Structures are given as C-alpha cells and as structure tokens.
N, C-alpha and C positions, 0 to 999 in steps of 0.2 A: 759164592757171594753172601755174604750174610746180611741178615734185614738190619743189624747193629748197621754196618759199614755205607749201605746204602742212605739209612737213616744221617750218617755221619755227612756224608756226602753230599747229598739234597741240603742238610744246616748251610756245611762251606758254599754253595751254588747259590743259595739265596742269599747271605752274607755277601756277598762276590758282588750282584745285582743290586741288592739295599746301598751297599758303600758307591757302588757308580750313579744310581739314578740318589736325583734330588730329593731331599724329604720333602713329604708331602704339605700343603700349604692350606692351612682352614679353611680355604674356599673349595680345594679339591678330597678334604674328610666329608664337606657337606652334600658333597657330590657323589652317590653310591655307584652309578656307571663310571666315574671317572679313572676307576682302576682298570676296565676291563673295556677292551677294545669290542665295539659291537659290530658287526658284518652289516654291509653297506648295503640300503636298500635298492634291490637289481630294476633298473628303470622301464626292462623288459617283462619281468613277471609282471611288474603295478599294471605293464601298458597291456600286456594279456590278461589279466583280469578283468580291465575296467571292459575291455574288445569285447571277451565273455559275458558278463554281464550287461550289456549294451546290445547285444545279440541274445543274452534271453529276454531283457526286457521288449527287443523288436519280435521276438516270434510268440510274444504272448498277448501283445497289441493284436499284431497279425491274427491270432486264434479268436479272440475276441472279435475282431471287425469281421471274421469269417464264420461267428455263431453269430451275429447281429445279421447279417447278411440272408445268412439260412433263414434265420427266423421271419426275417421280412417277407423271403418268396413264398417260405408253406404256406403264411398265412394272406398272402397274393392269391398261390393256388386254391387256398380253401374257399377264401372270399370269392373266386372266377368257379368254381363248385358250386357252391351258392347260387350264385345268382345266374348262371346257366339253368341248376333244378327250379326257382326260382321260374323262371320266363317260360322255359316249358309246360308249367303244370296251367300258368297263365294262358300258353298257347292253346290246351286241353282244355281247360274253362269253356275258352273264348270257341271253341269247334263245337262243344258240347251244345252248348249256347245256342250257336248257330244253326243245327241238326235239330233241334225239336220246336 
C-alpha cells in the first residue's frame, strides 16, 4: 500500500467521523481537553500512594522519637557516671581526712 492511499483512507475516515459527530459548540472549543478522553484516576493507586506516604511519615516520626530517646538515655548514663565519680571522690577525700 502506498503512502498516498493511506492518507486518502485516513481522510475519508476522518470525514465520516466528523459527519457522525455533532459540530463542536463554543463551550467545547473553550475546553481544550473536551476533545480527549482522559484516563480516570485509579482509586486504588491514589490510596496506595496515600498509604505509602503515611507509612513513610510514620517511620520518620518513629526514627525521630527513637533518636530523642537515645539522646536522653545517653545523657542519663553520662550523668550517672559523673554522679558516681563525684561521690567516690568525696568518699576518698573523707577517708583521707579521717586517716589524718
């Protein structure tokens, strides 16, 4: 089949389709997407995306909570060490004073 024949057949099909379809109204011409059928938004896809984002935010919140907890526990153990050192030094000083 030649290219000219394909063009001719295509033009005939387009003319037939135009004759079957009512002429566009002015409001349809204003809407650029009125001529094209858009793919409907899949509800499950949007729900999956929403769930994924919620899970991501939950994991981020959990990581922040764990980091705060870890920092608190590290500070607490550091304070406990300093507390023990201070009181052991006080006891040593008391022993030295009592010996003399």
